[in-house]
C-alpha positions in Angstrom: 85.3 -54.5 164.7 89.0 -53.5 165.6 89.7 -50.2 166.8 91.1 -47.8 164.3 93.9 -46.7 166.6 95.0 -50.0 167.1 95.2 -51.0 163.5 97.2 -47.7 162.9 99.7 -48.7 165.5 99.8 -52.2 163.8 100.6 -50.6 160.6 103.4 -48.4 162.0 105.1 -51.3 163.8 104.9 -53.6 160.7 106.4 -50.8 158.6 108.9 -49.5 160.8 112.0 -51.2 159.4 110.6 -51.0 155.8 113.6 -49.5 153.7 113.3 -46.5 151.3 114.0 -47.8 147.9 116.1 -44.9 146.8 114.9 -42.0 144.9 115.9 -43.6 141.8 113.5 -46.4 142.3 110.5 -44.8 143.5 109.0 -44.2 140.1 107.6 -47.3 138.3 106.5 -46.4 134.7 108.6 -44.0 132.8 105.9 -43.7 130.0 104.9 -40.2 129.4 105.2 -37.3 131.8 102.2 -38.3 134.3 104.2 -40.8 136.2 107.1 -38.6 136.9 104.7 -35.6 137.8 102.8 -38.0 139.9 105.5 -39.2 142.1 107.5 -36.1 142.2 106.4 -34.9 145.7 107.9 -38.1 147.0 111.3 -37.6 145.6 113.7 -36.8 148.6 111.2 -38.0 151.1 112.8 -40.6 153.5 110.2 -40.8 156.2 106.7 -41.8 154.9 105.2 -40.8 158.4 106.1 -37.0 157.8 103.9 -37.0 154.6 100.8 -34.5 155.0 97.4 -36.0 154.4 96.9 -33.1 151.8 100.1 -34.2 149.8 98.8 -37.9 149.7 95.3 -36.9 148.5 96.7 -34.6 146.1 99.0 -37.2 144.8 96.2 -40.2 144.7 97.5 -41.4 141.2 101.1 -41.8 142.5 99.6 -45.1 143.8 99.3 -46.3 140.3 102.9 -45.1 139.3 104.9 -46.1 142.1 107.5 -48.8 141.4 106.9 -51.8 143.6 109.4 -50.6 146.0 107.8 -47.1 146.1 104.4 -48.6 146.6 105.6 -50.6 149.6 107.5 -47.8 151.4 104.8 -45.0 150.9 101.5 -47.4 151.3 101.6 -46.9 155.2 101.2 -43.4 155.0 98.1 -43.5 152.7 96.6 -46.3 155.0 97.1 -44.4 158.2 95.5 -41.2 156.6 92.7 -43.2 155.4 92.1 -44.7 158.8 91.9 -41.2 160.2 89.4 -40.2 157.6 91.8 -37.7 156.1 91.6 -38.8 152.5 89.1 -37.8 150.1 90.2 -39.0 146.8 93.2 -41.4 147.3 92.0 -45.1 147.5 94.4 -47.4 149.1 91.7 -50.0 149.2 91.6 -50.3 145.5 95.2 -50.8 145.1 95.2 -53.7 147.4 92.4 -55.5 146.2 92.0 -54.9 142.5 92.3 -58.0 140.4 90.8 -60.6 142.5 87.3 -60.5 141.4 85.6 -60.2 137.7 83.1 -57.8 137.0 80.8 -57.8 133.7 79.8 -54.3 132.6 77.4 -53.9 129.5 78.4 -51.1 127.2 76.2 -49.9 124.2 78.2 -49.5 121.1 76.8 -49.4 117.6 73.8 -51.8 117.3 75.1 -54.2 120.2 75.3 -54.2 123.7 78.6 -55.5 124.6 79.5 -57.4 127.9 83.0 -56.5 128.8 84.8 -58.4 131.6 87.0 -56.2 133.8 89.1 -57.5 136.7 90.7 -60.8 137.7 90.4 -62.7 134.6 90.8 -59.8 132.0 94.0 -59.5 129.9 96.0 -56.5 130.4 97.3 -55.8 127.1 98.0 -59.1 124.9 100.1 -57.4 122.5 102.5 -56.3 125.1 101.9 -58.6 127.9 100.7 -61.9 126.2 98.7 -63.9 128.6 99.2 -61.8 131.7 95.8 -61.0 133.4 95.0 -58.3 136.0 95.2 -61.1 138.8 98.9 -62.2 137.6 99.6 -58.5 137.8 98.1 -58.0 141.3 99.9 -61.1 142.6 103.3 -60.0 141.2 103.0 -56.3 142.5 101.6 -57.3 146.1 104.3 -59.8 146.5 106.8 -57.1 147.6 105.2 -56.9 151.0 106.7 -58.9 153.9 104.8 -61.4 156.2 104.7 -58.8 158.8 103.5 -56.1 156.6 100.8 -58.3 155.1 99.7 -59.1 158.6 99.1 -55.3 159.1 97.4 -55.0 155.7 95.0 -57.8 156.6 94.0 -55.9 159.8 93.3 -52.8 157.7 91.4 -54.5 155.0 89.2 -56.5 157.6 88.7 -53.0 159.4 87.5 -51.3 156.0 85.3 -54.3 155.4 83.7 -54.1 158.8 83.4 -50.3 158.8 81.6 -50.1 155.4 78.0 -49.9 156.0 77.1 -49.6 152.5 79.0 -52.7 151.4 80.5 -51.1 148.5 83.9 -52.8 148.8 82.8 -55.9 150.6 83.4 -58.4 147.8 86.7 -57.0 146.4 88.0 -57.0 149.9 86.9 -60.5 150.7 88.2 -61.9 147.6 91.7 -60.2 148.0 91.9 -61.6 151.6 90.8 -64.9 150.8 92.8 -65.1 147.6 96.1 -63.6 148.8 96.6 -61.4 151.8 95.7 -64.1 154.3 98.0 -66.4 152.9 100.9 -64.0 152.6 100.4 -63.0 156.3 101.1 -66.6 157.0 103.6 -67.8 154.6 105.2 -64.6 153.2 109.1 -64.0 153.7 109.7 -62.3 157.0 111.8 -59.1 157.5 114.5 -61.4 159.1 114.5 -63.5 155.9 115.1 -60.5 153.9 117.9 -59.3 156.1 119.5 -62.7 156.2 119.5 -62.8 152.4 121.1 -59.4 152.0 123.8 -60.4 154.7 124.7 -63.5 152.8 124.8 -61.9 149.5 127.0 -59.0 150.8 129.4 -61.6 152.4 129.3 -63.7 148.9 130.1 -60.4 146.9 132.8 -59.6 149.3 134.4 -62.9 148.9 134.3 -63.3 145.4 135.7 -59.7 144.8 138.6 -60.6 147.4 139.1 -63.8 145.5 139.5 -61.9 142.2 141.9 -59.3 143.8 144.0 -62.2 145.4 
């Protein structure tokens, strides 16, 4: 099993150049007051490494309400706090593995026992999202991470898998690693690819702006 401190250093290096999305883009959902209240402690915070574990644990539900950019930027703070055993409520593992396995739960209702499938193949809300499943949602949300970031997340998930003596999350971690994270760690876009894209876009916008003014 990897040493926790080594994984922490890997996380710090991988997310060192990750950009803050801007305060206006930290919050994902804007339905109701809960999302705004959940992410409020993160507004104005432009250095995730300065967040105290008590703030992270008290804002455990922010992991559900961050935008993709907010989730990417603040995730390392949660992961490092978890590796230091400083979290009691927040569960970054769940948010990195949910949607890659199916579970069937039996719920008594009326005169029947209903079998409900939750997880990978379950529809989110067909009236609103059509055929989108939780697996589709997970792959979309987690695709925000670069190759380097994904490599650090793989190290974290492997550490959590090996350290889980009760094997509570083993199946979910294995499925997430096999179905998404290991491939992302090899084939995902790199930090450099994103920088190059942004540089080329800036040149393009400058040139078409100059052409219009000329």
